[in-house]
C-alpha positions, 0 to 999 in steps of 0.5 A, spaced: 499 500 500 503 507 497 504 511 504 499 516 503 493 511 501 496 508 508 496 515 510 489 517 509 486 510 512 489 512 518 487 519 518 479 516 516 479 510 522 482 515 527 476 519 525 471 514 526 474 512 532 473 518 536 466 519 534 465 512 536 468 514 543 464 520 544 457 517 541 459 511 547 460 516 552 454 520 550 450 514 551 453 511 557 451 517 561 443 515 560 445 506 560 450 506 566 449 512 570 443 509 573 448 503 576 453 509 578 450 509 585 456 514 587 454 521 588 461 524 585 460 519 579 454 521 577 456 528 579 461 528 574 458 524 568 453 529 569 458 535 568 462 532 562 456 530 558 453 537 559 459 540 557 460 537 550 453 537 548 452 544 549 460 545 546 460 540 539 455 544 535 459 549 536 465 545 535 463 541 529 460 549 525 467 552 526 471 546 523 466 546 518 467 553 516 474 553 518 475 547 513 472 551 507 475 557 508 481 554 509 480 550 502 476 555 497 479 563 500 486 563 496 492 566 499 492 572 494 487 575 497 490 577 503 496 580 498 490 585 495 486 586 501 492 588 507 494 595 507 502 595 503 504 599 510 505 594 515 504 598 521 496 598 518 496 592 515 497 589 522 491 591 525 487 589 519 489 582 519 488 582 527 480 585 525 480 580 518 479 574 524 472 577 526 470 574 518 474 569 516 474 565 522 479 558 523 481 554 528 488 554 532 490 548 527 489 552 521 491 558 524 499 557 524 499 553 516 495 559 514 500 565 518 506 560 514 502 561 508 502 568 508 509 569 510 511 565 504 506 569 500 510 576 501 504 578 507 508 581 511 510 577 517 507 581 524 500 582 520 500 574 519 502 573 526 496 578 528 491 574 523 493 567 527 492 570 534 486 574 532 482 568 527 480 562 532 479 567 538 473 573 535 471 569 529 463 569 530 462 562 532 467 563 538 462 570 540 456 566 539 458 560 543 460 565 549 454 568 550 450 561 549 455 559 555 454 565 559 446 566 559 444 573 561 452 576 562 453 578 554 458 582 557 462 577 557 463 575 550 463 583 549 470 583 553 473 577 550 473 580 543 475 585 545 481 583 549 483 577 544 484 582 538 487 588 543 492 583 544 492 580 537 494 587 534 500 589 540 503 582 539 503 584 531 506 591 533 511 588 538 513 583 533 514 589 527 518 592 531 523 588 534 522 582 531 528 579 527 528 574 519 533 570 522 527 568 528 521 566 524 523 561 519 517 559 516 517 550 513 512 548 508 507 543 511 502 538 509 497 541 505 489 539 506 487 534 500 481 537 501 475 541 504 472 532 507 479 531 509 481 537 512 474 537 516 476 530 519 482 532 520 481 538 525 475 534 528 479 529 530 484 534 533 479 539 537 473 533 538 480 529 542 481 536 546 473 537 548 473 531 551 480 532 554 478 539 557 471 536 558 473 530 563 478 535 566 474 541 568 468 535 571 474 532 575 475 539 577 468 540 579 468 533 583 475 532 586 478 538 588 476 540 595 471 546 594 476 549 599 480 549 595 478 552 589 475 557 595 482 559 596 485 560 591 479 563 588 480 568 593 487 570 591 486 574 585 493 574 581 493 567 584 487 565 580 488 568 574 495 566 572 492 558 575 486 558 571 492 562 565 495 556 566 490 551 566 488 554 559 495 552 556 495 545 559 487 544 557 489 545 549 481 547 548 478 549 541 475 556 542 469 554 539 468 550 546 473 553 551 468 557 554 462 551 557 468 549 561 470 556 563 463 557 565 464 550 569 469 553 574 463 557 577 469 558 584 474 563 580 472 570 579 469 573 571 475 576 570 480 570 572 474 566 567 476 571 561 483 570 562 482 563 561 478 564 554 483 569 552 490 565 553 486 559 551 486 561 543 492 564 542 497 559 547 496 551 549 500 546 547 498 544 541 500 551 539 506 551 541 508 544 539 506 547 532 509 553 532 515 551 533 515 545 527 512 550 523 516 556 524 522 553 529 525 555 535 528 560 535 521 564 533 516 560 539 522 561 545 519 569 544 512 568 541 510 564 546 512 568 552 510 575 549 503 573 547 502 568 554 504 575 558 500 580 553 494 576 553 494 575 561 495 583 562 490 584 557 485 579 560 486 582 567 484 590 564 478 588 559 475 584 566 476 590 571 474 595 565 468 591 562 465 586 567 
């Protein structure tokens, strides 16, 4: 069997394994929950299934929309749409994330392709950060996850866009060409393949994130959470680091954040701002695409600005 066929079959089978596992987990809530007499296990299952069921429609829609844009929007569109002046191209590229959404997994190769086609790196990096964070699917998901709290979506949109633009401007001023080496990555064969690829990756992280959030709600003593949440900066840093570790897709992370009720709105906002911009899978993708010298500078810069801007937006808007 040719290597390409084997790789394609592996991805397809992996997608079906993920779908089957998710269905079993959802069905297990109804068929096996009555046999789980432990209140803690029942609570865990309820929280986990609630997060997944609420987030899954937004995740699927976001993946489909992202794959359509990645597949059908030509790269030449960007060179025509962005201003020639780099300082202006950065905020325009950042704002474009609101109308041309993409998931975290897709944003890195898209940014690499833009740089290879002549787009200034600072503008491409601003789009890389904003696209998964401020697109319409993410905004609507945040509104649904926080009913009666529309300012959470406003604060998330504002803070994320500000961070993307600031990082772009800082990179424009201080970044060096030798720090960023765009490398060619494997392109999706088509729309259907892009959907399968992104759903497999993003769905897996959703399941892991839902399990972690449910475990925190059940296993971690409420007194510990209250003590952690009672210290403002400690709670902010804790949720910022949690966002990095969980690596949840931006179309679904709002539902996990909404379940962390022990923490303040500002701390949960920082979780929502940091997650789509800095997480473990993104760090790996950025290192593999742009090189280690890029990642060791870009990741701390983005993380620091995301925390500070998130705190500022939460203080003013929430």
